[in-house]
C-alpha positions, 0 to 999 in steps of 0.5 A: 186738707179742707174738711167740710161736713155737708150736713151743716147749714142747708145740707144741700148740693150748694155745699158740694158745689162751692166747696169744690170750686173754692178748693180748686181755686186755693189748690188745697185738697178737700174731704167732704162728707155727708153730701146732700145729707138733708135731701130726700135722695142724699149723695151725688145725683147725676148733675152733682157727679158731672159737676165734680168730674168736670171740676176735676178735669179743670183742676187736674184733680185726683178724686175718690168717691165720685160715684152716683149716690156717694156721700163722701168725696176726696178732691185733690186739685193740681192747678186750673187748666185752660182750653176745651172741656166737655161735660155730659150730664145724661139726664134732665139734671140742671146745666146751670147748676153745673155751670155755677160749680165750674164758673169760679174755677174758670175765672182763675185759669191762665187762658180762655176756657170753653166748656161744652155741656151736653145732655142736660136740662137748661130749664128745670125745677129748683134751678135758675133758667139758662137765660137767667144766667145769661142775662142776669148773672153773667152781666153782673159778673162782667161788672166785676171784671169777669168776661163770660158768654153763654151760647144755648145750642139746645134747650132741655127740659124735664124729664128727658133733658138733652139740652146743650150749652157752650160757656166761654170764659176769659180769665180774670186776673183780679175780681173787682168788688161791687157796691150796690147800695141804692135801688135808684129808679126803674129804667128798663124791664125786659125778658125772654120767653122761650118755647121748644116745639110748642109754637103751634100753641103760642106758648111763648107768646102767651107766657109773655102776654100773661107776664105783661098783664100782671106787670101792667096791673102794677104799673109796669110793662116789659119788652119781652123777646119771643123765641119759638125754638126748634132745637130739641125735638126730643123734649118740648118745654118752655121758660120765661125770664124777666129782668129789671135795670135801674138808674144806679146800674142795679140788675136783678131778675125773676124766672119761671118754667113750664111744666106738665099741667101748668098753663102758659098763663101761670108761667107768665104770671109766676115770673112777673110775680117773682120779679115784682117781689124784688122791685117792690122791695127795692133790692139791689140783687134778687134773692138768687143772685144774692147767694150766687155772688157770695163766692165772687165778692169773697174772692174780690179784694176790697169791700162789696155790698148789696141789698137783698129782701131775705137771707135764704138758706143758700145765702147763709150757707154760702157766706158760712163756706166763704168764711170757713174756707177763704177766711173772708169776713162778712157782715149781715145787717137789717136795714129797714125791710132789707138785709145788707150783705157786706164783705169787708176787706181783710 
């Protein structure tokens, strides 16, 4: 049985999410305790609980301790199934974070998997936006052989949520390692600016204009798609994701969300600043993609490598877990102002 202490490293939900995913892939029972020990509200919150329950459906798993607030969980998987699965968060808890739990599992299903997630947040604080997953993470995983698509049926924001998405994944018999060692030159800056039931205030347009004002001041300009969404009359909100593509097939992004008393102009500038921080550092993955890719390069046979501008708690935690659970070998080296993260062949 895999024994994981959730208070180690970041002490956050990433330990729960990745432990569940890797245990399911290996087909090994998991006991995890001190779940989210270092968070202000330790234990399972609604989005974490639904992530566990959805993973259990995917893995035909027996579970014990899967209740709100629980700090200890037993998860006994029995093979990864295919077909259609529905998940319901019931709050504005992050849909993208739930998807990050189950996507590695879907990779190893025998046939196609379709996950419908309802009543959650697509664009909420402390989580990637749904369009970041759609335009940055999934295309990168596509290069590794994983074919997946996201359909956003309803956007959802804090505090009511009510967002809905459909994730469809084709199984991948073998993940392909990636080598991202050169930044190259910028060939494309793009983005998607979304607002829901805020078209009368031109929120999506103002976000995009503010982003491009800041990008222009640094010598860049992005082509930003404007979406005046009307999918969710219960909860207004907005988000902006920007991404860059380079001559060496590097793809990375930066995003921001609208919040109460946060101007559209501030959202636009924040997303632009997040993207330009990566551009100016000449990374090959952004700071968030760097931690999301760890389980996939750990599972891929052969060497993978990429350059990030820092080693965050999430990156450090994911590497630690991949080494502990999978026995993967990682090397992190400082190269100039960047960090080269390499998974070496066993």
